[in-house]
Every structure is written in structure tokens, then in C-alpha cells.
C-alpha positions in Angstrom: 97.2 85.9 123.3 93.6 85.6 124.5 90.6 86.7 122.5 89.3 89.0 125.2 90.9 91.2 127.8 89.3 90.7 131.2 88.3 94.0 132.9 90.3 93.2 136.0 93.5 92.6 133.9 92.8 95.7 131.8 92.5 97.9 134.9 95.6 96.3 136.5 97.7 96.9 133.3 96.4 100.5 133.0 97.4 101.2 136.6 100.8 99.7 136.2 101.5 101.5 132.9 100.0 104.8 133.9 97.4 104.6 131.1 93.6 104.8 130.9 91.8 101.5 130.7 90.5 102.4 127.3 94.0 102.9 126.0 95.0 99.4 127.2 91.8 98.0 125.5 92.6 99.8 122.2 96.2 98.5 122.3 95.0 95.0 122.9 92.4 95.3 120.1 95.1 96.6 117.7 97.4 93.7 118.7 94.7 91.2 117.9 94.1 92.9 114.5 97.8 92.8 113.7 98.0 89.1 114.6 95.0 88.3 112.5 96.5 90.2 109.5 99.8 88.3 109.8 97.9 85.0 110.0 96.0 85.9 106.8 99.2 87.0 105.1 100.8 83.6 106.0 97.9 81.7 104.7 97.9 83.7 101.5 101.6 83.1 100.9 101.0 79.3 101.4 98.1 79.3 99.0 100.0 81.3 96.4 102.9 78.8 96.6 100.5 75.9 96.2 98.8 77.6 93.2 102.2 78.2 91.6 103.1 74.5 92.0 99.8 73.4 90.5 100.3 75.8 87.5 103.8 74.4 87.0 102.6 70.8 87.2 99.8 71.6 84.8 102.2 73.1 82.3 104.5 70.0 82.6 101.5 67.7 82.0 100.3 69.7 79.0 103.8 69.5 77.5 103.9 65.8 78.1 100.5 65.4 76.4 101.7 67.4 73.4 104.9 65.3 73.2 103.0 61.9 73.1 99.9 63.0 71.2 100.8 65.0 68.2 98.2 66.0 65.6 98.5 64.1 62.3 100.4 65.9 59.5 98.2 67.9 57.2 97.3 66.2 53.9 97.2 68.4 50.8 95.0 67.1 47.9 97.2 65.9 45.1 100.4 66.0 47.0 102.0 62.6 47.9 104.5 62.3 50.7 
């Protein structure tokens, strides 16, 4: 859908639909707003999925680090192991 509604097209649509040109313009504006909102929702969903994947990968890497690099056992004075 185009960004702007040309006045000639707006008047033609209004005449064909039996509406005022302003009603057609408002419908068109609302349509653009809905399309923009859906686009933003789609981008948000994609970013949220990417974020969840990064968090999961980070947790796996942290677990791997803890597996390979363990802190040394605590040494108590006077106790031999």
C-alpha cells in the first residue's frame, strides 16, 4: 500500500463507496497505522526470539565454563586430605 493517498484517487473512491473524501482518507490512515503496528510486532517477535537464543547460549557457555574450570577445594588449616 502506498504511503500517501492521491487526492484524485481519494475522491474517486469516496464517490464509488458513497463516502466523504475525509472518511476515505481516515480509513487509509488507519490502515497504514495498523500495517505499521503489525510490522513492529513482527520485528519485536523476531528480536525476542533472538534474545532468548542468546540467553540460552550464554547459559550453556556458563555451564561449560563451570564444568571445565572448577574452583580449588577449600583447604582447612591442620586438616590433611
